[in-house]
TIKOLMI-185269 format. One record per residue (C-alpha): residue number from 1; chain; x, y, z. Coordinates in pm, 1 decimal. Layout:
<rs>
   pos   unit         px         py         pz
   NUM      A          X          Y          Z
...
</rs>
This chain:
<rs>
   pos   unit         px         py         pz
     1      A     9840.9    17489.7    11440.5
     2      A     9769.6    17301.8    11117.6
     3      A     9607.4    16961.7    11145.2
     4      A     9714.5    16869.5    10789.5
     5      A     9954.9    16575.8    10819.4
     6      A    10074.0    16254.1    10656.0
     7      A    10007.0    15905.0    10787.8
     8      A    10338.4    15749.4    10888.5
     9      A    10456.3    15476.3    10655.5
    10      A    10496.6    15226.9    10940.7
    11      A    10137.1    15238.4    11064.3
    12      A     9985.1    14891.2    11046.3
    13      A     9625.7    14876.3    10923.6
    14      A     9537.3    14527.2    11042.4
    15      A     9191.8    14384.1    10959.9
    16      A     9037.7    14166.9    11231.4
    17      A     8733.7    13944.3    11264.1
    18      A     8621.4    13885.6    11618.9
    19      A     8976.6    13991.1    11724.3
    20      A     9137.2    13730.1    11496.0
    21      A     9337.5    13818.0    11185.3
    22      A     9092.1    13850.6    10897.7
    23      A     9166.2    13622.4    10605.4
    24      A     8928.4    13514.8    10331.3
    25      A     8768.6    13221.5    10518.7
    26      A     8657.1    13466.5    10788.5
    27      A     8465.0    13678.3    10536.2
    28      A     8244.4    13421.4    10363.3
    29      A     7967.9    13334.7    10615.3
    30      A     7981.8    12953.8    10589.5
    31      A     8359.9    12923.6    10616.1
    32      A     8362.7    13186.9    10891.9
    33      A     8116.2    12977.9    11091.2
    34      A     8339.1    12670.9    11084.1
    35      A     8660.2    12863.0    11154.3
    36      A     8508.2    13032.6    11457.5
    37      A     8360.0    12708.5    11590.7
    38      A     8639.3    12463.5    11512.4
    39      A     8958.1    12668.8    11474.5
    40      A     8925.4    12963.3    11710.6
    41      A     8738.5    12783.4    11987.8
    42      A     8970.2    12482.7    11976.4
    43      A     9276.5    12706.8    12009.7
    44      A     9113.1    12915.5    12283.4
    45      A     9016.9    12609.3    12488.9
    46      A     9358.5    12452.7    12442.6
    47      A     9535.4    12770.1    12555.9
    48      A     9316.3    12808.0    12864.8
    49      A     9390.8    12447.3    12962.6
    50      A     9767.4    12453.9    12897.7
    51      A     9915.1    12799.6    12827.5
    52      A    10271.6    12685.8    12897.4
    53      A    10242.6    12412.8    12633.7
    54      A    10160.6    12684.3    12380.8
    55      A    10449.2    12899.2    12505.9
    56      A    10692.8    12612.1    12452.0
    57      A    10550.1    12514.3    12114.8
    58      A    10588.4    12858.7    11953.7
    59      A    10960.5    12852.5    12038.7
    60      A    11007.4    12525.5    11850.2
    61      A    11082.3    12587.4    11477.5
    62      A    10923.2    12251.7    11395.2
    63      A    10592.7    12383.2    11533.6
    64      A    10578.1    12697.8    11320.4
    65      A    10228.8    12753.1    11188.5
    66      A    10073.4    12518.2    11441.8
    67      A     9758.4    12587.6    11649.7
    68      A     9945.7    12757.2    11933.8
    69      A     9881.8    13103.1    12074.3
    70      A    10193.7    13314.8    12091.2
    71      A    10118.9    13492.3    12419.5
    72      A    10415.2    13362.5    12620.5
    73      A    10180.5    13162.2    12842.2
    74      A    10026.0    13483.3    12975.9
    75      A     9696.1    13673.3    12947.5
    76      A     9488.4    13366.3    13027.7
    77      A     9212.2    13581.8    13178.7
    78      A     9195.2    13784.2    12856.8
    79      A     9164.1    13463.6    12654.5
    80      A     8887.0    13347.1    12886.9
    81      A     8709.3    13676.5    12824.2
    82      A     8755.4    13627.4    12449.8
    83      A     8596.0    13284.6    12483.7
    84      A     8298.8    13434.6    12665.6
    85      A     8258.8    13707.5    12403.5
    86      A     8279.1    13451.3    12123.7
    87      A     8020.4    13220.2    12276.3
    88      A     7784.5    13509.7    12334.0
    89      A     7847.4    13706.8    12016.9
    90      A     7877.8    13432.0    11756.6
    91      A     7576.6    13215.1    11834.6
    92      A     7449.0    13266.6    11481.0
    93      A     7769.7    13124.0    11333.7
    94      A     7772.7    12828.4    11573.2
    95      A     7415.1    12764.3    11466.5
    96      A     7505.9    12776.1    11097.1
    97      A     7804.3    12540.5    11135.4
    98      A     7599.0    12291.9    11336.3
    99      A     7320.2    12299.7    11076.3
   100      A     7562.0    12226.0    10792.1
   101      A     7716.1    11939.6    10989.3
   102      A     7367.2    11804.1    11058.0
   103      A     7282.6    11821.7    10687.7
   104      A     7599.6    11631.5    10599.8
   105      A     7492.2    11360.0    10843.0
   106      A     7146.1    11339.9    10686.1
   107      A     7293.9    11301.4    10336.8
   108      A     7538.5    11036.8    10453.8
   109      A     7253.4    10819.9    10587.7
   110      A     7033.3    10859.5    10280.1
   111      A     6990.5    10557.1    10054.6
   112      A     7241.6    10619.7     9780.0
   113      A     7096.5    10709.6     9442.8
   114      A     6730.6    10759.2     9541.6
   115      A     6564.1    11096.8     9497.9
   116      A     6674.0    11370.0     9737.3
   117      A     6345.1    11561.1     9718.8
   118      A     6207.2    11407.5    10036.3
   119      A     6508.3    11528.9    10235.6
   120      A     6423.8    11897.2    10201.0
   121      A     6185.5    11866.8    10495.7
   122      A     6472.6    11726.8    10704.5
   123      A     6709.7    12016.3    10640.2
   124      A     6765.8    12208.8    10967.6
   125      A     6534.8    12510.9    10977.8
   126      A     6818.0    12764.6    10993.2
   127      A     6959.1    12627.8    10666.4
   128      A     6637.8    12589.3    10468.1
   129      A     6631.0    12801.7    10154.8
   130      A     7008.6    12845.6    10160.9
   131      A     7101.1    12511.4     9999.0
   132      A     7012.7    12283.3     9710.4
   133      A     7057.8    11907.9     9749.7
   134      A     7243.7    11746.6     9458.8
   135      A     7401.0    11427.1     9333.5
   136      A     7707.3    11389.8     9117.7
   137      A     7683.6    11144.5     8826.3
   138      A     7797.0    10860.4     9051.2
   139      A     7513.2    10917.3     9300.5
   140      A     7725.4    11080.1     9570.5
   141      A     7493.6    11317.0     9757.2
   142      A     7601.8    11669.0     9847.8
   143      A     7462.3    12021.6     9865.2
   144      A     7515.7    12357.4     9697.9
   145      A     7512.0    12676.5     9902.3
   146      A     7332.7    12985.5     9769.3
   147      A     7613.3    13204.1     9894.7
   148      A     7464.7    13542.0     9790.0
   149      A     7171.3    13475.2    10022.4
   150      A     7405.9    13413.2    10315.3
   151      A     7567.3    13752.9    10255.8
   152      A     7221.1    13907.3    10300.8
   153      A     7142.8    13710.6    10614.8
   154      A     7229.6    13739.8    10982.9
   155      A     7517.0    13499.5    10917.6
   156      A     7724.8    13765.1    10743.1
   157      A     7886.4    13950.3    11031.9
   158      A     8024.8    14297.2    10940.5
   159      A     7972.9    14392.2    11306.7
   160      A     8247.9    14141.9    11391.3
   161      A     8491.5    14321.3    11161.1
   162      A     8734.4    14578.6    11299.1
   163      A     9066.5    14745.1    11224.8
   164      A     9367.9    14749.4    11456.7
   165      A     9605.6    15044.3    11412.3
   166      A     9957.8    15033.0    11552.3
   167      A    10315.0    15131.5    11473.6
   168      A    10577.7    14874.8    11380.2
   169      A    10954.0    14886.0    11333.5
   170      A    11025.3    14523.0    11236.5
   171      A    10889.4    14213.8    11059.1
   172      A    10810.7    14017.5    11373.9
   173      A    10452.8    13915.4    11444.7
   174      A    10291.4    13602.4    11589.2
   175      A    10151.6    13355.8    11338.3
   176      A     9815.9    13518.5    11281.1
   177      A     9594.9    13215.3    11220.8
   178      A     9668.6    13098.2    11576.2
   179      A     9702.8    13414.0    11785.2
   180      A     9423.6    13668.4    11838.7
   181      A     9493.8    14040.5    11858.8
   182      A     9414.5    14123.1    12221.7
   183      A     9380.0    14473.7    12361.7
   184      A     9708.3    14657.3    12415.0
   185      A     9800.9    15010.8    12515.2
   186      A     9983.9    15065.9    12184.6
   187      A     9693.4    14952.1    11962.4
   188      A     9377.9    15133.8    11860.0
   189      A     9082.3    14914.5    11771.7
   190      A     8840.3    15074.3    11528.0
   191      A     8498.2    14909.7    11544.6
   192      A     8425.6    14961.2    11176.1
   193      A     8342.9    14717.4    10894.2
   194      A     8589.9    14656.2    10616.1
   195      A     8384.2    14851.7    10361.4
   196      A     8410.7    15170.6    10570.6
   197      A     8512.1    15482.0    10375.9
   198      A     8744.2    15585.3    10656.9
   199      A     8993.0    15311.1    10561.6
   200      A     9029.2    15468.1    10216.4
   201      A     9062.8    15821.1    10352.7
   202      A     9319.4    15718.2    10613.3
   203      A     9521.9    15520.9    10358.0
   204      A     9534.6    15814.1    10117.0
   205      A     9715.6    16015.0    10384.4
   206      A    10032.0    15810.3    10337.3
   207      A    10092.8    16006.4    10017.7
   208      A     9867.7    16311.2    10046.8
   209      A     9832.5    16537.4    10348.9
   210      A     9496.2    16507.5    10515.4
   211      A     9310.6    16673.1    10798.9
   212      A     9376.0    16473.4    11115.6
   213      A     9074.1    16633.3    11286.1
   214      A     8852.2    16519.9    10997.9
   215      A     8986.0    16163.8    10994.8
   216      A     8934.7    16140.4    11371.8
   217      A     8572.6    16230.9    11322.0
   218      A     8529.3    15991.5    11029.4
   219      A     8678.5    15701.5    11224.7
   220      A     8498.2    15795.6    11547.4
   221      A     8820.5    15814.8    11747.9
   222      A     8738.0    15826.7    12117.6
   223      A     8885.9    16098.5    12342.4
   224      A     9097.9    15842.1    12527.5
   225      A     9241.8    15722.4    12192.4
   226      A     9341.3    16062.5    12060.6
   227      A     9689.0    16085.1    12213.0
   228      A     9796.8    15753.0    12061.7
   229      A     9619.0    15825.8    11733.6
   230      A     9811.4    16152.9    11698.1
   231      A    10143.4    15961.2    11706.9
   232      A    10046.4    15787.8    11381.7
   233      A    10095.0    16110.7    11183.6
   234      A    10387.9    16324.5    11072.3
   235      A    10466.1    16652.0    10897.8
   236      A    10743.9    16482.2    10700.6
   237      A    10645.6    16418.9    10339.6
   238      A    10714.9    16068.6    10204.9
   239      A    10951.2    16006.4     9917.8
   240      A    10775.3    16117.5     9600.0
   241      A    10661.6    15836.4     9372.5
   242      A    10802.1    15860.3     9020.3
   243      A    10560.6    15703.9     8769.8
   244      A    10709.0    15490.4     8497.1
   245      A    10699.7    15677.3     8163.6
   246      A    10938.2    15470.3     7952.4
   247      A    10865.0    15276.8     7633.8
   248      A    10937.8    14933.8     7783.7
   249      A    10757.9    14696.8     8016.7
   250      A    10889.4    14728.4     8371.4
   251      A    10860.0    14426.3     8602.3
   252      A    10908.5    14473.8     8974.6
   253      A    10910.4    14185.2     9220.9
   254      A    10763.8    14288.4     9558.2
   255      A    10822.6    13957.0     9734.9
   256      A    10648.6    13618.2     9744.1
   257      A    10401.6    13610.3     9449.2
   258      A    10355.3    13986.7     9416.2
   259      A    10463.6    14126.4     9078.2
   260      A    10400.8    14476.3     8942.1
   261      A    10395.8    14510.0     8562.9
   262      A    10400.5    14863.7     8427.2
   263      A    10399.8    15036.9     8093.7
   264      A    10345.9    15407.8     8047.7
   265      A     9977.4    15328.8     7989.6
   266      A     9893.1    15034.3     8215.5
   267      A     9973.3    14902.1     8561.7
   268      A     9903.4    14541.4     8663.3
   269      A     9961.5    14408.2     9014.3
   270      A     9959.1    14030.1     9065.0
   271      A     9871.6    13873.8     9403.4
   272      A     9928.5    14188.6     9612.1
   273      A    10095.9    14075.6     9930.7
   274      A    10322.4    14373.7     9988.4
   275      A    10576.7    14471.7    10250.4
   276      A    10357.8    14757.6    10354.8
   277      A    10549.7    14939.6    10623.6
   278      A    10844.0    15173.8    10600.3
   279      A    11119.2    15099.3    10852.0
   280      A    11483.6    14998.6    10856.6
   281      A    11534.7    14640.8    10742.6
   282      A    11805.8    14395.5    10644.3
   283      A    11642.9    14274.9    10321.4
   284      A    11603.2    14522.9    10037.7
   285      A    11240.3    14546.0     9932.9
   286      A    10984.5    14747.0     9747.8
   287      A    10696.5    14864.6     9966.0
   288      A    10352.2    15009.9     9908.3
   289      A    10522.1    15345.3     9855.4
   290      A    10668.3    15201.1     9533.4
   291      A    10322.9    15131.2     9390.6
   292      A    10168.2    15370.8     9137.1
   293      A     9901.5    15623.0     9229.2
   294      A     9650.7    15423.0     9026.5
   295      A     9658.9    15045.8     8981.2
   296      A     9462.0    14958.9     8670.9
   297      A     9429.1    14585.6     8733.2
   298      A     9491.0    14357.1     9027.6
   299      A     9516.1    13989.7     8928.4
   300      A     9435.3    13724.9     9189.1
   301      A     9545.9    13365.0     9135.2
   302      A     9376.3    13174.0     9418.2
   303      A     9207.9    13198.7     9754.6
   304      A     9490.1    13137.6    10002.6
   305      A     9594.0    13391.0    10264.4
   306      A     9941.1    13443.7    10116.3
   307      A     9788.0    13550.6     9782.6
   308      A     9474.8    13737.1     9894.8
   309      A     9572.1    13951.1    10192.2
   310      A     9318.8    14204.3    10315.4
   311      A     9586.7    14386.5    10512.2
   312      A     9730.2    14486.4    10173.7
   313      A     9410.8    14504.3     9969.8
   314      A     9202.6    14729.1    10196.8
   315      A     9457.8    15015.4    10217.7
   316      A     9505.1    14990.9     9839.0
   317      A     9132.9    14988.9     9765.3
   318      A     9115.0    15359.8     9688.4
   319      A     9366.2    15329.0     9405.3
   320      A     9258.6    14995.8     9247.1
   321      A     9044.9    15042.0     8935.5
   322      A     8971.1    14673.1     8866.8
   323      A     9025.7    14336.5     9036.4
   324      A     9036.8    14021.3     8823.3
   325      A     8929.5    13720.9     9030.7
   326      A     8904.1    13351.1     8941.3
   327      A     8547.8    13254.5     8858.2
   328      A     8356.2    13001.9     9065.6
   329      A     7988.9    12916.3     9094.6
   330      A     8037.7    12580.5     9266.8
   331      A     7851.7    12676.1     9585.0
   332      A     8066.2    12427.6     9776.1
   333      A     8173.6    12502.9    10130.8
   334      A     8545.2    12490.5    10055.9
   335      A     8520.0    12715.1     9748.3
   336      A     8368.4    13052.7     9844.7
   337      A     8301.5    13301.0     9567.9
   338      A     8573.4    13566.5     9554.5
   339      A     8363.7    13830.1     9379.5
   340      A     8098.0    13813.5     9650.6
   341      A     8367.1    13831.3     9916.4
   342      A     8544.8    14129.4     9762.0
   343      A     8215.9    14311.7     9697.6
   344      A     8121.9    14266.3    10061.7
   345      A     8438.2    14443.4    10182.3
   346      A     8399.2    14743.0     9954.2
   347      A     8536.9    14647.7     9612.5
   348      A     8271.8    14724.3     9350.0
   349      A     8501.3    14673.5     9051.9
   350      A     8553.0    14295.0     9049.7
   351      A     8568.8    14107.5     8718.7
   352      A     8551.2    13728.5     8716.7
   353      A     8767.4    13538.2     8468.8
   354      A     8762.6    13169.6     8380.8
   355      A     8986.9    12928.3     8194.2
   356      A     9080.4    13060.8     7847.2
   357      A     8861.0    13368.8     7885.9
   358      A     9029.2    13685.4     7766.0
   359      A     9033.9    14054.0     7854.8
   360      A     9188.7    14326.7     7640.5
   361      A     9376.7    14600.9     7824.2
   362      A     9525.5    14924.0     7689.5
   363      A     9842.6    14766.5     7550.2
   364      A     9816.0    14395.5     7632.0
   365      A     9571.0    14110.8     7671.0
   366      A     9503.1    13887.9     7970.1
   367      A     9403.8    13524.7     7932.6
   368      A     9300.5    13286.7     8208.5
   369      A     9502.3    12963.8     8214.3
   370      A     9408.5    12649.7     8411.6
   371      A     9552.3    12618.4     8761.8
   372      A     9589.9    12254.1     8864.9
   373      A     9650.4    12088.0     9201.6
   374      A     9787.4    12255.8     9519.9
   375      A     9449.6    12238.0     9695.8
   376      A     9481.7    11891.7     9853.6
   377      A     9263.0    11730.1     9584.7
   378      A     8960.2    11937.3     9686.1
   379      A     8722.6    12042.3     9408.6
   380      A     8802.9    12412.5     9405.9
   381      A     8736.2    12630.9     9102.9
   382      A     8851.3    12966.2     9237.4
   383      A     9207.6    12936.7     9107.6
   384      A     9355.0    13068.9     8785.4
   385      A     9693.4    13126.6     8623.4
   386      A     9735.4    13446.3     8420.8
   387      A     9895.3    13492.5     8077.8
   388      A     9971.4    13858.6     8004.2
   389      A    10048.9    13907.3     7633.6
   390      A    10211.8    14223.9     7501.3
   391      A    10207.6    14112.9     7139.0
   392      A    10572.5    14029.3     7089.3
   393      A    10625.4    13866.8     7427.8
   394      A    10418.4    13719.3     7708.8
   395      A    10441.5    13660.7     8081.6
   396      A    10282.0    13357.2     8248.9
   397      A    10205.8    13367.8     8621.6
   398      A    10159.3    13006.8     8729.5
   399      A    10159.5    13079.9     9104.9
   400      A    10134.8    12755.7     9306.0
   401      A     9990.1    12543.3     9026.5
   402      A    10120.2    12189.3     9079.7
   403      A    10182.5    12027.3     8742.2
   404      A    10057.1    11682.1     8843.8
   405      A     9937.7    11613.2     8487.8
   406      A    10203.9    11732.7     8239.0
   407      A     9973.2    11670.6     7944.7
   408      A     9751.8    11960.6     8058.0
   409      A    10005.3    12234.3     7989.5
   410      A    10112.9    12067.2     7667.1
   411      A     9751.7    12100.6     7549.7
   412      A     9735.7    12458.0     7682.7
   413      A    10046.7    12542.0     7482.9
   414      A     9877.7    12418.3     7165.2
   415      A     9603.1    12675.6     7223.3
   416      A     9794.2    12979.2     7350.6
   417      A    10150.4    12924.5     7226.1
   418      A    10476.1    12967.4     7414.4
   419      A    10530.1    13195.4     7712.3
   420      A    10847.9    13403.1     7710.0
   421      A    10865.2    13454.2     8086.7
   422      A    10732.1    13214.4     8348.8
   423      A    10683.2    13281.5     8719.3
   424      A    10643.7    12949.6     8900.6
   425      A    10586.5    12871.2     9268.4
   426      A    10777.3    12570.4     9400.7
   427      A    10660.6    12528.8     9760.4
   428      A    10662.5    12152.0     9701.1
   429      A    10637.0    12046.8    10064.4
   430      A    10312.5    12211.3    10162.5
   431      A    10101.3    12175.7    10473.8
   432      A     9846.7    11893.2    10499.5
   433      A     9484.5    11944.8    10403.2
   434      A     9376.0    11991.5    10764.9
   435      A     9606.8    12290.4    10821.0
   436      A     9381.9    12517.0    10615.7
   437      A     9065.8    12321.0    10543.1
   438      A     9040.5    12104.9    10855.6
   439      A     8776.2    12323.8    11026.3
   440      A     8545.6    12268.2    10727.6
   441      A     8548.9    11890.3    10766.6
   442      A     8273.1    11724.0    10968.8
   443      A     8496.4    11423.3    11041.4
   444      A     8861.4    11426.6    11138.1
   445      A     9071.8    11268.9    10866.0
   446      A     9317.4    10988.1    10951.4
   447      A     9667.5    11129.1    10985.0
   448      A     9818.8    10922.7    10702.5
   449      A     9546.7    11033.1    10458.8
   450      A     9575.1    11394.4    10575.9
   451      A     9951.1    11396.7    10521.1
   452      A     9911.8    11244.5    10173.8
   453      A     9699.4    11540.2    10060.1
   454      A     9897.9    11859.8    10082.1
   455      A     9891.9    12224.4     9973.6
   456      A    10201.2    12174.4     9757.9
   457      A    10326.5    12340.4     9442.1
   458      A    10547.2    12189.5     9174.1
   459      A    10870.3    12005.7     9248.4
   460      A    11163.1    11992.7     9006.6
   461      A    11019.0    11726.3     8777.9
   462      A    10680.4    11897.0     8753.0
   463      A    10840.2    12237.4     8708.8
   464      A    11069.7    12103.7     8436.6
   465      A    10771.3    11957.0     8250.3
   466      A    10596.7    12292.9     8264.2
   467      A    10906.4    12472.8     8137.9
   468      A    10941.1    12222.2     7855.5
   469      A    10574.8    12274.4     7761.5
   470      A    10606.2    12653.5     7715.3
   471      A    10968.2    12694.5     7592.4
   472      A    11032.5    13017.9     7785.2
   473      A    11332.0    13246.7     7757.4
   474      A    11324.9    13327.6     8129.9
   475      A    11199.5    13135.9     8435.7
   476      A    11164.7    13284.9     8783.7
   477      A    11084.7    13078.0     9091.6
   478      A    10872.0    13280.4     9332.7
   479      A    10589.2    13238.9     9589.1
   480      A    10816.1    13050.7     9829.4
   481      A    10736.2    13249.7    10143.4
   482      A    11106.6    13328.9    10186.0
   483      A    11087.7    13697.3    10271.9
   484      A    11094.5    13780.3    10645.4
   485      A    10783.2    13998.2    10625.5
   486      A    10577.1    13693.0    10521.8
   487      A    10651.3    13473.3    10821.3
   488      A    10345.8    13591.9    11015.4
   489      A    10112.5    13448.6    10747.8
   490      A    10317.7    13166.8    10593.4
   491      A    10522.9    13040.3    10892.2
   492      A    10803.3    12945.6    10648.9
   493      A    11165.5    12926.4    10765.1
   494      A    11387.9    12735.1    10523.2
   495      A    11747.2    12613.6    10528.9
   496      A    11953.4    12531.1    10220.0
   497      A    11883.2    12162.4    10280.1
   498      A    11505.5    12190.6    10280.8
   499      A    11325.7    12013.7     9997.6
   500      A    11167.2    12319.9     9829.0
   501      A    11505.2    12495.8     9818.1
   502      A    11682.8    12189.3     9679.0
   503      A    11411.2    12129.9     9418.9
   504      A    11398.4    12491.7     9304.5
   505      A    11779.0    12502.2     9282.1
   506      A    11757.8    12201.7     9050.6
   507      A    11507.9    12379.8     8826.0
   508      A    11719.1    12695.1     8808.5
   509      A    12022.1    12483.0     8716.8
   510      A    11820.5    12292.5     8454.2
   511      A    11718.0    12623.3     8296.5
   512      A    12076.3    12747.6     8290.2
   513      A    12186.8    12425.4     8120.5
   514      A    11929.7    12494.4     7850.4
   515      A    12025.0    12860.2     7801.5
   516      A    11718.4    12988.9     7986.9
   517      A    11768.7    13285.1     8220.0
   518      A    11656.3    13178.6     8564.2
   519      A    11675.0    13254.2     8935.4
   520      A    11479.2    13213.6     9256.0
   521      A    11352.3    13558.3     9347.1
   522      A    11401.7    13707.1     9691.4
   523      A    11349.8    14053.4     9834.5
   524      A    11320.1    14276.5     9530.9
   525      A    11393.9    14259.8     9157.7
   526      A    11348.4    14498.7     8867.1
   527      A    11362.7    14405.6     8497.3
   528      A    11278.5    14584.1     8173.2
   529      A    11144.3    14431.4     7851.8
   530      A    11103.8    14572.4     7502.4
   531      A    10749.9    14555.3     7369.3
   532      A    10568.2    14596.3     7042.0
   533      A    10194.7    14633.4     7078.9
   534      A     9997.4    14376.0     6883.5
   535      A     9801.6    14512.4     6589.6
   536      A     9488.1    14366.2     6751.0
   537      A     9527.4    14611.8     7038.3
   538      A     9580.9    14924.8     6829.1
</rs>
């Protein structure tokens, strides 16, 4: 009997770190240390103490996205075992987090403005050589992390990385930043790092028949896992992908901030968070099976889990030729370097791009545009808007940029000109700073200050100012977390009365009043545009 089969389209390839859903702050060693110590352990201890409180909280819509395990108040013994494993297995990361906190305390006590050279001897031993002590121009002391060195130290933990394989038939999943993936009879845990070749070979089998016996060997499937593993495969061929061969530019909206731009020569995928699994659903959507065989360029806008999703990126790795990532060399704790991170998980084709830097593609150019706000006033460089120019028209992907200073994009327009099509995120009622960055803080922030600094995109007024700056012909509101398959990472659940919906409706109406085509995208969308290649590209 032939062992040549296809991987079923509804097999979940879920990346985990220490049994928690792997997002970008669990890859970079310094941010991983703080998230293990101050996010995971806090949730674990809270659940052990009061599992029924967690069970009640996850049923309350107002608590969506909160630090509550969605285990129905059960499996307390398993959570206790997870705590034991974490305390024993992550001592290095606890050590790193405690050393950084100690260093912050040393800098806080130092006489402001005087030389920092004498403090090098006071740096905790485990951190020495990994940081430089610095002042800003106003004599505020801080430190810069030599992040590449951490990736070559014991603090980078590929042994903590694993892949969970399971079959799904719906969009429901617990909020992944708060609920670990415990052992289950319908899940196979592969103890492999994210750069493992087996992930590529397994993912290829969604479209191309592969040898199940060979993939078992490559992934080191255990005898007791074989029966379940065999159910992940089928003889039924998937729907054949038809590449775009027309003379226009085809735009396909895949949900949230994920846009595929295709010409007959080039494919560009922006912020690939894709509905990855084939099953019956109520909302029409494109899936990974609607992506081309080769993706020439993936464009990343910023380092949040709803824009950089390893669950999408790792299975697509074998077909991505280049990833364009925002450039950062800040060395600050809250701003890990994306190129280092992506290299560490197996992407060797990462290109960094900064503000107003330009790349020429086959039939278009890409220019980096400043991304402002949305990061709770933290000094974060790893964020970038993208202007894709086809010569006679251009597309601007603003993502969650919050136009807090309208003059910025007026000045940008003077340099780059108008944008014909704008994609703008309007999640204007974002979570407080602590929701994402709280574990990185050595001191808990007062609630009123925390709530004043949010992860918010543009509201109507800020969106209108951006539209007025670039004089577009079309404006699409996206990146709202509306699609049901995003709930497990965004925890969004809006009504028509919620502020982001009201504000985005106002912008769409404003555009219509000014003869600009506009809508708030949801589910899927396909548009075609005529293009004339610029003489500079010929």
